C-alpha positions in Angstrom: 0.0 0.0 0.0 1.0 3.6 -0.6 0.3 5.5 2.7 0.6 9.2 3.5 1.3 10.1 7.1 0.7 13.7 8.0 2.5 14.9 11.2 5.1 12.2 10.6 7.8 13.9 12.6 5.9 14.0 15.9 6.1 11.3 18.6 3.0 9.5 17.4 3.7 10.1 13.7 7.2 8.8 13.7 6.1 5.7 15.5 3.4 5.1 12.9 5.8 5.6 10.1 8.2 3.0 11.7 5.4 0.5 12.2 4.0 0.8 8.6 7.2 1.2 6.6 8.3 -2.4 7.0 5.4 -3.5 4.8 4.3 -0.5 2.8 5.4 2.6 0.9 5.1 5.4 3.4 5.2 9.1 2.5 5.7 11.6 5.3 4.4 15.2 5.4 4.4 18.0 8.0 4.6 21.7 8.5 8.4 21.8 8.7 9.6 18.2 8.3 9.0 15.1 6.1 9.0 14.3 2.4 6.4 17.0 1.7 5.3 20.2 3.4 1.7 20.9 4.3 -0.3 23.3 6.3 -3.5 21.5 7.3 -5.3 24.8 8.1 -5.2 25.7 4.3 -7.3 24.1 1.6 -4.7 25.2 -1.0 -1.8 23.6 0.8 -3.7 20.3 1.4 -4.9 20.2 -2.2 -1.4 20.8 -3.4 -0.1 18.0 -1.3 -2.6 15.5 -2.6 -2.0 16.6 -6.2 1.7 16.0 -5.7 1.6 12.6 -4.1 -1.0 11.1 -6.4 -3.3 8.2 -5.7 -3.1 6.7 -2.2 -4.3 3.7 -0.4 -4.3 5.3 3.1 -4.1 8.7 4.7 -3.0 8.9 8.3 -3.2 12.1 10.3 -1.1 12.4 13.4 -1.3 16.2 13.3 -3.2 19.1 14.9 -2.6 21.7 17.6 -4.8 22.4 20.6 -5.0 25.2 23.2 -4.4 24.3 26.8 -5.2 26.9 29.4 -7.6 27.9 32.3 -11.2 28.3 31.3 -11.4 31.5 33.4 -9.0 33.3 31.2 -9.7 31.6 27.9 -10.7 33.8 25.0 -12.7 32.7 21.9 -9.5 33.2 19.9 -7.7 30.7 22.1 -10.5 28.2 21.7 -10.4 28.7 17.9 -6.8 27.4 17.8 -8.0 23.8 18.2 -11.1 24.3 16.0 -9.0 25.5 13.1 -6.1 23.2 13.5 -6.8 19.8 15.0 -10.5 19.7 14.2 -11.0 21.4 10.8 -7.4 20.5 9.8 -8.1 16.8 10.1 -11.6 17.1 8.7 -10.0 19.0 5.7 -7.6 16.1 5.2 -10.5 13.7 5.1 -12.8 15.7 2.9 -10.2 16.5 0.3 -8.3 13.2 0.7 -11.3 11.0 0.0 -10.9 12.0 -3.7 -7.3 10.7 -4.0 -7.9 7.4 -2.3 -8.1 4.3 -4.4 -11.2 2.1 -3.9 -11.1 0.4 -0.5 -8.7 3.0 0.9 -8.7 4.4 4.4 -8.5 7.5 6.5 -7.2 7.5 10.1 -7.5 10.6 12.3 -6.2 11.3 15.8 -8.1 12.2 18.9 -7.1 11.5 22.5 -8.2 10.3 25.9 -9.5 13.7 26.9 -12.4 13.2 24.6 -13.9 11.1 27.4 -11.7 12.0 30.4 -11.5 15.8 30.7 -8.6 17.4 32.4 -8.0 20.8 33.9 -7.1 23.4 31.3 -8.3 21.0 28.6 -11.7 22.3 27.5 -10.5 23.0 24.0 -8.9 19.5 23.8 -12.0 17.7 25.0 -14.3 19.6 22.7 -12.1 19.2 19.6 -11.3 15.5 20.2 -15.0 14.7 20.8 -15.9 16.5 17.6 -13.4 14.6 15.5 -14.8 11.4 16.8 -18.3 12.5 15.9 -17.1 13.3 12.4 -15.5 9.9 12.0 -18.7 8.1 13.1 -20.9 10.1 10.7 -18.5 10.1 7.7 -18.2 6.3 7.9 -21.9 6.1 6.9 -21.4 8.1 3.7 -18.0 7.3 2.3 -18.3 5.6 -1.2 -16.3 3.0 -3.0 -15.5 0.9 0.1 -13.6 3.8 1.7 -13.1 3.5 5.5 -12.5 6.1 8.2 -11.4 5.6 11.8 -9.8 7.5 14.7 -7.1 6.5 17.2 -7.4 7.9 20.7 -4.2 7.6 22.6 -3.7 8.5 26.3 -0.7 10.7 27.1 2.5 9.3 25.6 5.4 8.2 27.7 7.6 10.2 25.4 5.5 13.3 26.1 5.5 13.2 29.9 8.2 15.8 30.3 6.0 18.3 28.4 2.5 17.2 29.2 2.7 15.0 32.2 1.6 17.7 34.6 -1.8 17.9 32.8 -2.4 14.2 33.4 -2.0 13.5 37.1 -2.7 9.8 37.8 -3.0 8.8 34.1 -1.1 5.8 32.9 1.0 6.7 29.9 1.7 4.5 26.8 4.8 4.4 24.6 4.4 5.8 21.1 5.1 2.4 19.7 2.1 1.0 21.5 -0.1 3.8 20.3 1.1 3.2 16.7 -0.6 -0.2 16.8 -4.0 1.5 16.7 -3.0 3.1 13.4 -1.8 -0.2 12.0 -5.2 -1.7 13.0 -7.0 1.1 11.2 -4.9 1.0 8.0 -4.6 -2.7 7.6 -7.9 -3.8 9.1 -11.4 -3.9 7.7 -13.5 -1.8 10.2 -14.9 1.7 9.7 -16.4 4.3 12.0 -14.4 3.1 14.9 -12.4 4.9 17.6 -9.5 2.8 18.7 -8.6 3.6 22.3 -5.0 3.1 23.3 -5.2 3.9 27.0 -3.1 1.3 28.7 
């Protein structure tokens, strides 16, 4: 299979590339790193990426920024960060990407444990991740040509504890290689409309 991984340089993305590259042709994309450059907040940038890479068998998104901060001081512009980037950015990859997928191809998006387990300063993250999961469930009912769409919802990564561990007191972390298995399951499996939780 020919697979495009967006956000391939991050902790999750690099683990996904490693897990898939043994058996498939994997192309990497990101804002600043990878085989291709892409800004998922821009229709033109995403369309240019798909035009350049040609027909695909799978699209994996491990990309998207969120806003973390206290609700009491959060402004609409802060909340909009996650809406434009991790939510609409991933939806954009799916909406535009469906047209470059071969029959039976798949789309895999990324959410996170806070969709169901809210944390302090994580209102944006919970809202965005929940919305991505809702989109995946609904889109699965409409995709044509045997196309599939799923999401992977990891807990906090062991590799990310130095940066994000303080937001997740008492949460059990998982290594990125463990989280990557959810993406392998989505790409190589047969299910659609699923959220694969990698929480332990």
